[in-house]
C-alpha positions, 0 to 999 in steps of 0.5 A, spaced: 274 778 416 279 774 418 286 777 422 290 774 416 290 774 410 288 769 405 294 771 400 301 768 401 304 774 398 299 778 404 302 774 410 309 775 407 307 783 407 306 782 413 311 779 416 315 784 413 310 789 417 313 786 423 320 785 422 322 793 422 327 795 417 324 794 411 331 797 407 332 790 408 328 787 402 330 793 398 334 787 393 328 783 392 328 779 398 334 775 396 337 770 400 331 771 405 328 763 407 322 768 408 322 771 401 325 764 398 319 759 401 313 763 399 315 764 392 317 757 392 312 753 396 306 757 393 307 756 386 309 748 389 302 748 389 299 751 384 303 744 380 300 738 380 302 734 387 302 729 385 308 730 379 311 735 382 310 736 391 308 729 391 315 728 389 319 732 393 315 728 400 315 722 398 324 723 397 324 726 403 330 723 408 331 723 416 326 717 420 320 722 418 319 720 412 315 715 413 310 719 415 312 725 409 310 718 404 304 718 407 303 725 406 305 723 399 300 719 398 295 723 401 298 729 396 291 730 392 288 731 399 292 736 403 291 744 406 297 748 404 298 754 409 304 758 408 308 763 414 302 762 418 302 765 424 304 763 431 304 757 433 303 757 442 307 753 447 304 757 452 301 763 452 298 765 458 304 765 463 310 770 464 313 768 459 310 767 452 313 761 447 311 760 441 314 757 433 313 761 427 312 756 423 314 757 415 309 752 412 302 747 415 300 743 410 295 738 413 292 732 412 287 726 414 292 722 417 298 726 417 300 734 420 306 738 417 309 743 419 315 746 414 321 749 415 325 752 410 332 754 411 334 760 407 340 757 401 346 760 404 349 762 410 342 759 413 343 756 421 337 754 427 336 758 433 338 754 439 331 751 441 328 753 435 328 746 432 326 743 440 321 747 440 318 747 433 319 739 434 314 740 440 308 744 436 308 740 431 307 733 437 301 738 440 298 741 434 297 733 430 293 731 436 291 724 432 295 724 425 301 723 424 306 728 427 312 730 422 318 736 421 320 737 415 325 741 413 329 744 406 337 745 407 341 748 404 344 741 403 345 734 407 346 735 416 349 736 420 346 743 420 348 749 422 345 752 429 348 759 432 353 759 437 354 751 437 357 749 431 354 744 425 349 738 430 345 732 427 339 733 427 337 728 433 342 733 438 340 740 436 333 737 438 334 733 444 339 739 447 334 743 448 328 739 450 327 739 457 328 747 457 324 747 451 318 743 454 318 744 461 317 752 459 310 749 456 303 749 457 300 743 454 301 736 456 306 733 454 308 725 453 314 724 458 321 727 456 324 719 454 319 718 450 319 725 447 327 724 445 325 717 443 321 720 437 324 725 435 327 722 429 321 719 428 317 726 427 323 730 423 325 729 415 328 733 411 330 735 404 334 740 400 333 746 396 338 742 390 334 735 391 328 740 390 331 743 383 332 737 381 325 734 383 322 740 380 326 738 373 325 731 371 318 733 373 318 737 368 320 730 362 316 728 357 310 733 362 305 732 356 297 733 358 296 734 350 293 742 350 300 746 348 297 752 354 297 746 359 303 745 358 306 751 357 302 753 363 305 748 368 313 750 365 312 757 366 310 755 374 315 749 373 322 755 371 318 760 376 321 756 382 327 753 378 329 762 377 328 762 384 332 757 388 337 759 384 336 767 387 337 766 391 342 760 392 
């Protein structure tokens, strides 16, 4: 049997169990980004991909939008893992180094890490984006790396104890000290700095909600049961975004 639950709900429960204070979730996890991510993206995986998830990927902004559009073109072929567990940048040294992405999306051409921030009062930890940038470069292999951010609003982004920064600066400022602790062999620092913008794309929770609403307009298969099922799932996504916001 696999150590990690194949169910997003099971992986969410496992993550909560490690946090050590389940009382925080007594209101159903309202406002917690792991709960929001599980509720929204599990439902998105069930919806017709070209009309919903594909359009979210296609509409992503930033330097990595080309990779996101490529992922959207392969949307029917991708595999999607929510709360997949740790990705190690250094596992065998005295000081381990890892990231915990909210999701991994893989297609034949693209390897994508998903990082979704809470809608209210969400902030990145200082090294977080530098670690996630290196993790997606490490794991992509021969595929196109993509770090896709789901943000409460357009950049600049909040970084704990550092105010608001543009995405590039939020990676570049901590890239060298993180890179120095990694075990994997990476391209030179100047090349990594040059490639930051082409690897990272972003969208916002309001944009996601807007795409879901637009996707429902005039949606019809001619089968009332199928149409009703799609509408219920889509409204569950919209309800989750509203509730956590």
